[in-house]
N, C-alpha and C positions, 0 to 999 in steps of 0.2 A: 411495410415499405418495400417497393421493388428496387433493388440495388443493381446497378450495372456491374458486370464482371470486372471492367477496367478499374472501378473504384476499389474493389478488393485488392487488385494487383498493385495499384498506386499506393494504397495504405501499407502493404507489406514491404514494398520497395523502400518507402520512406523509413519505415521502422528498421529494416536491415541496414541501410546506409548510416542512420543515426547510431545504431548499436556499434557498428564497426568503428566509426570515428570516435565514439565515446570510449571504446576499449583502448584505442591508440593514445588518447589524450590523458585519461585518468589513471592508467596502470603504471605505478611506480613502485618497484620493490626496493629501491635505494633511498627513497625519501617519502615523507608524508605528503599527500595532496594538500595544496595550499587552500586557504579559505577562499581566495579569489577564484581558483580553478573550480572548486565545487559549487560556488555561488553562480559562476558564469554558466556552468552546465545545467544547474537546476533551472535557471532562467531560460536557457535554450530549450530544454525539454518542455517547459511550460508553454513557451512561444510556439513550438511545433504542435503541441496539443491544441492550443487556441487557433493556430493557423488552419489546422485540419477542420476545426469547427466552422471556420469561415468558408472552407471548401464545401462543406455540407450545406451551408446557408446558400451558397451560389448555385449548387446543383439541385438541392432538394427543397429549399424553402425555409421559411422562418421557424415553423414548429419543430421539425426534426433538428434544426440547429440549436434551438433553445433546450431541447431535451438532451442533446449531446453535451452542451456546455454545463447544464445542471448536473448530469451524471459525472462528467469529468471533474467538476469542482468537488463533488461529494467524495468520489474515490480518492482524489489527491489529498483531501483533508483527512479521511479515515486512515490513509497510509501513514500519516504523521504519528498516530498512536502505535502503529506497527514498528516504527523506528525505535521507540523506547524499548520494546521487547528485543529487537535485534541488538541494540546496544547492551542490554543485560546479558544476552547469550554470548556475545563476543567478550564481554568482561569476564563472565564465568569461565570461559575456556582460555582466557589470557591471550587472545589473538591481538597482535599489535595493529594499530590503526592502518598502517601502510599495507598490511597484508590481507585486509578484509575484502578488498575489491573483487577478487576472483570468486569467493563464496557468494557475494552479493549478485554478481552477474549471472552465475550458473543458477542460483536460486530464483532470480527474477525471470530468466528465460524459461525455466521449467514451470514457473507460476503462470506464464502466459498460456501455456498449453492447458494447465489445470483449470484456469479461469474460463477458457473457451468452453470446456466440457461442462463446468458448473453452471455457467450462464445458460447454455443451450438446454441443459437438464432442467434448470429452474423454469425456463419458459415453457417447456413441454409439460411440466407438472401443473403450472398455472393454467395452461390451456385445457388440460385434461380434467383437472379437479379444481373447481372454483373455490372450494373451502381452503385450499392451500394459501390463498391470499391472507386469510386470518392467521394461519400458522406462521407465515413469513413475517407478517406485521407484528405478531406477539413476540417473535424472536428478536426483532429490532427494538421493540419497546423495552423488553427485559434486559437486553444487552446495554441499551442506552442508560437505563436507570442504574445498573451495576457500574457502568463506566463513570457516570456523573458522581456517583456516591463513593467512588474510589475502591469499589469492591472488585478487584481484579485478581485473577489467579496468579500465584507466585510463579516466576520463571525458574523452573527446576529441571534443567536439561538432564541431570543424572537420573531422573525418574521417567524421562521420555522413552516409551516402549521401543521406538526405532533405534534410538541411541544405545539402549541396553542390549537389544538384539545384535546390533552391529559390533559391539564390543565382544560379544560371545563368538560370533562366526567369522569375523574378518581379522586378518593379520594386521594389527595396528601398532605402529611404532610409538614410543613414548616421547618422541621429540618432533618439533615442527621443522620444516625446511622452507622458510619463506612462505609463499602462498601455494606451494605445491600440495597436491592431493595424495601423491604416492612417491616413494623413494626406493632405491636399491639398498637394502640392509639385511644381510643374510638371506638374499633372495628378494622377492617383491613384497613390499609392505605399504599399507596406507599410512598417511600421517594423521594426527588428531584432527586435521582440517576436515576430513570426511565426516567426523562426528558433528562438527559445527554446521556443515552443509545439511546434514540430516535434521538437526534441530531447527534450522531455518526453514527447511522444506515443510516439516510437519506443522510448524507454527503458522506458515502461510495457509495451510489447509484449514486450520482453526479460524484464521482471519476471514477466510472466504465465507464462513457461516454468517458473518455480519455484512461484508462488503457486497456479496452477490445479491442477497435480498434487498440491500440498500439501492443498488442500481436498478433492480427489477421493480422497486417501489416508484421509480421515476419513469421507466419505459420497459416494455416487454418486446420491443423491436430488437432482434438479435444484432443487426448491424450497428445500431446506435449503442446498445449496451456493451457489445464487444469492443468496438473501437474506442469508446470513452474509457473503458476499464483498462485496456491495454496501454493506451496513451498515458494514463495516470500511473500505472505501475512500472512502466519501462524507465521512467525517470527516477525511480526510487534509489538507485545506487548513489547518484549525485546528491539526492535529497538526504539520504541517510548520512553521507559524509559531511553534509552541511549541518544537519541536526546534531550529529555527534560532537560538533564543536560549540554548539550553542544550547545544548539540551537542558542545561540548568535554568534557562530563562523561560522554559515552556511547561513548568510543572503543573499549571492549572488548566492546560489545554484540554485535558480529559473531560472536564465538566462541559465545555462547549461541544465536544464531539459526542458526549452522551446525550445532550439535548438534541443534537442533530439526528441521532439514531431514533430517539423517541418521536421526533416530528415525522420522520420518514415512515416509522411504524404505524403511527396514527393515520398518516396519509394513505398507506396501503390498505389498512383496515376499512377506512371510509370508501375507498375505491370498490371494495367488495359490496358496499351498499349503494353503488352507482353514484356516489358523491365525489365529483372530480374537483380537485383544487387547481386553479389556474396555474400554468407553468411559470408565468412571470412572478406570481406571488411566491411560489416555492423558491425561485431563484433569489428573491429579495430576503426571504426568511433565512435561507442558508447563508447568504452573505452577511447578514446582520449577526447571526449566531457565531460565525467564525471570526468576524472582525472583533466583536466584543470579547470573545474568549482569549484571542491573541493579545488584544490590548490590555485586558485585565492581568494576564500572565506577565507581560512585560512590566506593567506598572507595579504589581506586587513584588516582583523580583527586584526591581530598582529600589523600592522602599526597604526591602529586607537587607539589601547591600548597604544602603545608607545607615540603617540602624546598626549593622555590624561594624561599619567604619567608626561610628560614634563611640561604640563600646570599646573599640580598640584604641 
């Protein structure tokens, strides 16, 4: 797809403005962000992402817009699973809820750069080696089956190579100072927050193994893949802060996300045999899978709470 330079400029201006405003609104070192604040910003980021999709519809037509919306929905959904891991990392390091925002924004902004390289590299590989379609498809299917079955690797930041290396080479204080990354303590020292950031960063690289093939299973157009991915992950800070407050209600979501990865993996493998699944069918399948998994999660959580109340 031939993309006008002005569209790249508009996209990055919108992103820059949203990030600056987001920083001003959600950063509170003196109190926890309220549920209303994080819910409002989660909705706002989603509306911006959807709005950009309509801009693509207006400028480039129906098919690119459908591909964008599909990729955006998939990436936003997969990011929910990432939130559970982020929650575990913050809990392990004992970072208070109100001080998590800076790590999240730094981690997410650096993830934007990494995802751009990963997506571009993935597209180059697929164009150069047709058989990579089957590799990426297999990765998605295997990841999906493991996720649906609940076979996930334990979050053990103390075993993270980057965290272990940083502990050895960096002067790190044994105390936090709000959301700061470094302090003056017998000279210059990092706070443990730098270890949290490294754990989040390396975790995001691992997540890219699933999310990048997932978006490439939908489209190999760099503009669509990049913009949908970035729009999805830039709202993660508000989404995480929302999920952190309602995380106990989404314990069965992994099964739906696993099914989603399996579907995308099969779709990618079939594309290698020149069997194309209609975009609109993919959109419907994805919406049905996500709606059912969220509904089942909420229903089962509600029943569990009712049973618990009766016992008490």
